[in-house]
C-alpha positions as CSV (number, residue, x, y, z in Angstrom):
1,M,16.4,-8.8,-10.8
2,P,18.7,-10.1,-8.5
3,R,16.6,-12.4,-5.7
4,L,15.4,-10.6,-2.3
5,S,18.6,-12.8,-0.6
6,E,21.3,-11.9,-3.0
7,R,19.9,-8.3,-2.4
8,V,20.4,-8.6,1.7
9,A,24.0,-10.2,0.7
10,Q,24.8,-7.4,-1.3
11,A,23.5,-4.7,1.1
12,R,25.7,-5.8,4.3
13,A,28.7,-6.3,1.8
14,Q,28.4,-2.7,0.4
15,G,27.5,-0.7,3.4
16,P,25.6,3.0,3.5
17,T,27.0,6.3,3.0
18,V,26.2,9.1,4.7
19,T,26.3,12.8,4.3
20,T,25.0,15.5,6.3
21,I,22.7,18.7,5.7
22,H,22.4,21.8,7.0
23,G,19.3,21.8,9.5
24,Y,17.0,19.3,11.4
25,P,15.6,17.0,8.7
26,S,11.7,17.2,9.3
27,T,11.0,15.3,5.7
28,I,12.4,12.9,2.9
29,S,11.5,11.8,-0.5
30,W,12.6,9.6,-3.3
31,S,12.4,10.7,-6.8
32,R,10.1,8.5,-9.7
33,G,13.3,7.3,-10.5
34,G,15.2,6.4,-6.9
35,D,18.1,8.4,-8.4
36,I,17.5,11.9,-6.1
37,L,16.9,12.1,-2.6
38,A,14.8,15.7,-1.3
39,V,15.5,16.4,2.4
40,G,13.3,19.3,4.0
41,A,14.5,20.7,6.7
42,D,13.4,22.6,9.7
43,D,15.5,26.0,8.5
44,G,13.3,26.4,5.2
45,D,15.8,24.7,2.9
46,V,15.1,21.7,0.4
47,E,18.5,19.5,-0.4
48,L,18.8,17.4,-3.6
49,I,21.3,14.7,-3.2
50,F,22.0,13.2,-6.6
51,V,22.9,9.4,-5.6
52,A,23.3,7.7,-9.0
53,T,25.8,11.0,-10.6
54,D,28.4,13.0,-9.5
55,Q,26.5,16.2,-9.8
56,P,27.0,18.4,-6.7
57,R,23.9,18.9,-4.3
58,Q,21.6,21.6,-4.8
59,R,20.1,23.5,-2.1
60,V,16.6,25.2,-2.3
61,R,15.6,27.6,-0.1
62,A,11.7,26.5,-0.5
63,H,10.4,28.1,2.6
64,V,10.3,30.6,5.3
65,G,10.4,28.6,8.8
66,P,10.8,24.9,9.0
67,V,9.7,22.4,5.5
68,Q,6.6,20.2,6.5
69,S,6.2,17.5,3.8
70,I,7.8,17.5,0.5
71,A,6.2,14.9,-2.3
72,W,7.5,14.4,-5.6
73,H,5.3,14.2,-8.6
74,P,5.3,10.5,-9.4
75,A,5.9,10.7,-13.4
76,R,8.2,13.7,-13.5
77,K,11.3,15.6,-12.1
78,A,8.8,18.2,-10.3
79,L,8.8,18.4,-6.3
80,L,5.4,19.8,-4.0
81,T,6.3,21.2,-1.0
82,T,5.1,22.8,2.2
83,G,6.1,25.3,4.9
84,Q,4.9,26.2,8.5
85,D,5.1,29.3,6.8
86,G,1.7,28.4,5.2
87,A,3.1,28.1,1.6
88,I,2.1,25.5,-1.0
89,R,4.9,25.7,-4.2
90,L,5.5,23.5,-7.0
91,W,9.4,23.2,-8.2
92,E,9.7,21.9,-12.0
93,W,13.6,20.8,-12.8
94,P,16.2,22.1,-12.4
95,F,14.1,23.9,-9.6
96,S,15.4,27.2,-9.6
97,S,11.9,29.1,-9.4
98,A,8.5,27.4,-7.8
99,T,4.9,28.1,-9.0
100,D,3.2,29.7,-5.8
101,L,-0.4,27.0,-5.3
102,R,-1.2,28.6,-2.1
103,D,0.4,31.8,-0.5
104,A,2.0,31.8,3.2
105,G,-1.1,32.2,5.8
106,E,-1.5,31.4,9.2
107,L,-2.0,27.9,9.5
108,W,0.8,25.3,8.4
109,A,0.4,23.2,5.3
110,D,1.4,20.0,5.6
111,H,0.7,16.4,4.2
112,A,1.5,16.8,0.5
113,C,0.8,14.0,-1.6
114,W,-0.2,12.9,-5.1
115,S,-2.5,10.8,-6.8
116,P,-1.3,7.8,-8.5
117,D,-1.4,9.0,-12.0
118,G,0.2,12.8,-11.2
119,E,-3.2,14.3,-11.7
120,R,-3.9,15.8,-8.4
121,A,-1.9,17.0,-5.7
122,A,-3.7,17.2,-2.1
123,V,-2.4,19.4,0.6
124,A,-3.8,19.6,4.7
125,I,-4.1,23.1,6.0
126,G,-5.9,23.0,9.4
127,T,-8.8,21.1,9.0
128,R,-9.4,21.6,5.2
129,A,-7.6,20.0,2.0
130,Y,-6.9,21.6,-0.9
131,V,-6.8,19.5,-3.7
132,F,-4.7,21.5,-7.3
133,A,-5.3,19.8,-10.7
134,G,-3.4,22.1,-13.0
135,S,-5.4,26.0,-12.2
136,N,-8.2,24.2,-10.7
137,E,-7.9,23.7,-6.6
138,V,-10.9,22.2,-4.9
139,V,-11.6,22.6,-1.1
140,V,-12.3,19.4,0.9
141,G,-13.4,20.1,4.5
142,P,-13.5,21.5,7.1
143,V,-13.6,18.3,9.3
144,A,-13.6,17.7,12.9
145,S,-10.0,18.9,13.8
146,T,-6.5,19.6,12.5
147,I,-5.8,16.6,9.6
148,T,-3.2,14.5,10.9
149,G,-3.3,11.9,7.9
150,L,-4.0,12.5,4.1
151,A,-3.4,10.3,1.3
152,F,-5.3,9.0,-2.0
153,T,-6.4,5.6,-2.4
154,P,-4.6,3.3,-4.8
155,S,-7.0,4.5,-7.6
156,G,-7.0,7.5,-7.4
157,K,-10.8,8.2,-7.2
158,S,-10.5,9.1,-3.7
159,L,-9.1,10.8,-1.0
160,G,-8.5,10.2,3.1
161,I,-8.3,12.3,5.6
162,A,-7.7,11.3,9.5
163,C,-8.4,13.2,12.0
164,Y,-10.6,13.6,15.1
165,G,-13.1,10.8,15.1
166,G,-12.0,8.4,12.2
167,I,-11.0,8.2,8.3
168,S,-13.4,10.1,5.9
169,L,-13.1,9.7,1.9
170,F,-13.8,12.5,-0.3
171,D,-14.3,12.7,-4.0
172,P,-11.0,14.8,-4.9
173,R,-12.8,16.2,-8.1
174,T,-16.0,17.7,-6.4
175,G,-14.6,17.8,-2.7
176,Q,-18.0,15.8,-1.5
177,P,-17.5,13.2,1.3
178,T,-18.2,9.6,-0.1
179,R,-17.5,7.7,3.0
180,R,-17.0,7.9,7.0
181,L,-15.0,5.5,8.6
182,P,-15.8,6.6,11.9
183,W,-14.0,6.0,15.7
184,K,-14.2,7.7,19.2
185,G,-10.4,9.0,19.4
186,A,-7.7,10.8,17.4
187,M,-5.9,9.0,14.5
188,L,-2.5,10.2,13.9
189,S,-1.7,8.5,10.5
190,I,-3.5,6.7,7.6
191,A,-1.8,3.9,5.1
192,F,-4.1,2.4,2.8
193,S,-3.8,-1.3,1.2
194,P,-2.2,-1.6,-2.2
195,E,-5.8,-3.0,-3.4
196,G,-7.3,0.2,-1.9
197,G,-9.7,-2.1,0.4
198,I,-8.4,-1.4,3.7
199,V,-7.4,1.8,5.5
200,A,-5.5,1.6,8.6
201,G,-4.1,3.8,10.6
202,G,-2.4,4.6,14.5
203,C,-4.2,6.5,17.2
204,Q,-3.3,8.9,20.4
205,D,-4.3,6.3,22.7
206,N,-1.9,4.2,21.6
207,S,-3.2,1.6,19.2
208,V,-4.2,0.9,15.7
209,H,-7.1,1.1,13.9
210,F,-8.5,-0.6,10.4
211,W,-11.2,-0.3,8.4
212,R,-12.7,-3.0,5.8
213,I,-13.8,-0.2,3.5
214,A,-16.8,-2.0,1.7
215,S,-18.1,-3.6,4.9
216,G,-17.4,-0.6,6.9
217,R,-16.2,-3.4,9.4
218,D,-13.5,-2.4,11.6
219,A,-11.5,-3.7,14.4
220,Q,-8.4,-2.3,17.0
221,M,-4.8,-3.4,18.1
222,T,-4.1,-2.0,21.5
223,G,-1.5,-2.5,24.0
224,F,1.4,-0.1,22.2
225,P,3.6,1.5,25.0
226,A,4.1,4.7,22.7
227,K,1.6,6.2,20.2
228,P,2.3,4.0,16.7
229,R,2.4,7.0,14.4
230,G,4.3,4.4,11.9
231,V,1.6,2.9,9.7
232,A,2.9,0.5,6.3
233,F,1.9,-2.2,4.1
234,N,3.8,-4.2,2.3
235,H,3.8,-4.4,-1.6
236,D,1.0,-7.3,-1.6
237,G,-1.3,-5.9,1.5
238,R,-0.6,-9.0,3.1
239,W,1.4,-7.5,6.1
240,L,1.1,-4.4,8.1
241,A,3.7,-3.1,9.8
242,T,3.4,-0.8,12.9
243,A,5.5,0.7,15.5
244,G,4.8,1.9,19.0
245,D,7.5,0.1,20.7
246,A,11.2,-1.1,20.3
247,T,9.9,-3.7,18.8
248,I,8.2,-4.0,15.1
249,T,4.5,-5.4,14.7
250,L,3.6,-7.2,11.7
251,W,0.3,-8.1,11.4
252,P,-1.3,-10.5,8.7
253,F,-3.8,-9.5,6.4
254,D,-4.4,-12.2,4.2
255,R,-7.6,-13.7,3.5
256,R,-8.5,-14.6,7.6
257,G,-7.0,-11.2,8.4
258,P,-5.7,-9.9,12.0
259,E,-8.0,-10.9,13.9
260,G,-7.5,-13.2,16.6
261,R,-4.3,-14.1,15.5
262,A,-0.8,-14.1,16.9
263,P,1.3,-11.4,14.9
264,L,5.2,-11.4,14.4
265,Q,7.4,-9.3,16.4
266,L,10.6,-8.3,14.7
267,A,13.2,-7.6,17.4
268,G,16.5,-5.6,17.0
269,H,16.0,-2.1,17.9
270,G,16.8,-0.8,21.5
271,D,14.5,2.1,21.9
272,L,11.3,2.8,20.4
273,V,10.7,2.9,16.7
274,T,10.2,6.5,14.7
275,D,9.3,5.9,11.5
276,L,9.4,2.5,8.7
277,A,8.8,1.7,5.1
278,Y,8.2,-0.8,3.4
279,A,10.1,-1.1,-0.1
280,P,8.0,-1.3,-3.2
281,L,7.9,-5.0,-5.2
282,V,9.8,-7.0,-2.7
283,D,9.2,-7.7,1.2
284,L,11.8,-5.8,2.4
285,L,11.2,-3.4,5.4
286,L,13.4,-0.3,6.6
287,S,12.8,1.2,10.3
288,G,14.9,3.7,12.2
289,A,14.6,4.4,16.1
290,R,15.2,6.7,18.9
291,D,18.7,5.4,19.4
292,G,19.7,6.1,16.1
293,T,19.6,2.6,14.8
294,V,17.9,2.2,11.2
295,G,17.2,-1.7,10.8
296,L,17.0,-3.3,7.8
297,W,14.8,-6.4,7.6
298,A,13.5,-9.2,5.0
299,P,10.1,-10.3,7.1
300,P,8.1,-13.2,7.2
301,K,11.4,-14.9,6.5
302,L,13.2,-13.3,8.8
303,T,12.3,-11.7,12.1
304,S,15.6,-10.4,12.9
305,P,16.9,-7.6,11.5
306,A,19.4,-8.8,8.3
307,S,21.7,-5.3,8.7
308,L,21.6,-2.6,11.6
309,A,23.6,0.8,10.6
310,K,23.4,3.3,13.4
311,L,23.0,7.2,13.4
312,S,24.4,9.9,15.8
313,G,20.5,10.7,16.7
314,K,17.0,9.7,17.1
315,V,15.9,8.8,13.1
316,T,13.3,11.4,11.8
317,R,12.5,9.7,9.0
318,V,13.4,6.6,6.8
319,A,11.6,6.3,2.7
320,W,12.4,4.1,-0.2
321,G,13.5,4.6,-3.9
322,A,13.5,2.3,-6.8
323,D,15.8,2.5,-9.9
324,V,13.5,0.6,-12.1
325,G,15.9,1.1,-15.2
326,A,19.2,0.0,-12.9
327,M,17.3,-2.6,-10.9
328,V,17.9,-1.3,-7.5
329,L,16.2,-0.3,-4.5
330,R,17.7,2.7,-2.6
331,W,16.9,3.6,1.0
332,A,17.4,6.0,3.3
333,A,17.0,7.2,6.7
334,A,18.3,10.8,8.5
335,D,18.5,11.9,11.9
336,E,17.7,15.0,14.5
337,H,21.7,16.4,13.7
338,G,21.3,16.0,9.9
339,R,22.7,13.1,9.2
340,V,21.5,10.6,6.1
341,L,22.4,7.9,5.6
342,V,21.8,6.4,1.9
343,G,22.5,2.4,1.0
344,Q,20.7,0.2,-1.6
345,V,19.7,-3.4,-2.4
């Protein structure tokens, strides 16, 4: 496998490609093999872009009204979609039809996610989460407010929910609560460290809060100019990247932790960072900003962007995909005008 420096040099030389979809890209996700990019839009469609072949793009009418979230199955070509129509649908290849896991309703369905083994899927509707395992459905909650973040722990044994009042863990098999991590404010997102020992999230009060789950010990990083919705751990859990400014902040999460230590600052965007994501396996970070810039970073060795690209409007989503067979990492960024950048390293 090429070294990280070689990958970055190749990315600079090749440059990304750009395409345009219909509608506003509200969510994007890579298939397990990193060869298909799914883009959900506000017109109810999901577009499938086949980046590794010459196969024409495929458009699926997934929902009536905007698509809220999409999530690829971790082991097969199956796509979970949710919409503002409240419906939850599972699409199996070749996506000509879907299985309705839940019919349309009055409340939006959002935050679709899979357990790491693919045995369970979870979706948030209002103050409740719904966990699906085959034909079995488990209801989790209600919690204190509308769910703002939903994720399985890396082991898949717990489901984490972010809302007003902190983060709570539930047994996805029974729906019963197993741990409450309280905070007096409203959470905006949720991210688990790769080993599952730490959970973090952005907060409504322009801060980032995190907990060490075993002890319940918590801490807060404050002073962000804007709400830091974007939070992401790197592949080995030693760094937590946070948005909330034009500068990306990296917090050290080694054995000493971030308390009392100065974070790294990644400067390169000229406006608020709207989304960010760490690559699997290597220390590469992707970010998008309100001014349309898309940054590729290789921290902590480099604190300036390895490359910068430009879209025509605010970046709505960024994401990584891994093609293990070809030893290629692919990335994508979408903007408010429907333009989608795709690159690889």
